[in-house]
C-alpha positions, 0 to 999 in steps of 0.5 A, a space after each residue: 516489481 510484482 503486482 497484485 489487487 484484491 478489490 474484494 465488492 469493488 467494481 474496479 475497471 481496468 482504467 484505475 487498476 493501470 493507474 493504481 500499478 503506475 502510480 505504485 511505480 511512480 511511489 516506489 519506483 526509486 528502491 529499484 529491485 529492493 520492491 520484489 511485490 505490491 499487494 493492494 487490498 480494496 474493500 467496502 467497510 461500514 462506518 461504526 455511526 452511519 449507514 454509509 461505507 468507507 472505503 480500506 485501502 492496505 498496501 503490502 510491500 516485501 523487500 529485499 532480500 526480506 522485510 514487508 511494509 503494511 500501509 492502512 487508510 480507510 476514508 469516504 472514497 476509495 480516490 482518497 484512500 488510495 491517495 493517502 496510502 500512496 502517500 504514504 508507501 514511500 516515506 514507509 519503504 524509506 524508514 524500512 530500507 534506512 532501519 534494515 541498513 542501520 540494524 545490519 538486516 531487515 526487520 519485521 514488518 513495519 505498520 501504519 494505520 490511518 
């Protein structure tokens, strides 16, 4: 599994990067070689009604032989956004693999927002 992290203007230390990678490997390990690449994008996003920033987390998983799953979460802090996205990504990948198997192939990108 290849892992890419895009962090925008957020200051993310190496310890947190390693933690994100380890948690993703745990969440996606049951899918084995089906998971080719995982891209995580973290950024600050301004709320419309307040001045305090929210944290945006998007996880995109590219599957073999083809297919893509995306989960997007916005929350008040980085840890909450990561936790929610990690919780959702395993289920989303599982659903996509089942759908592909039932349809005899892969499907276009699926997206879950929250």
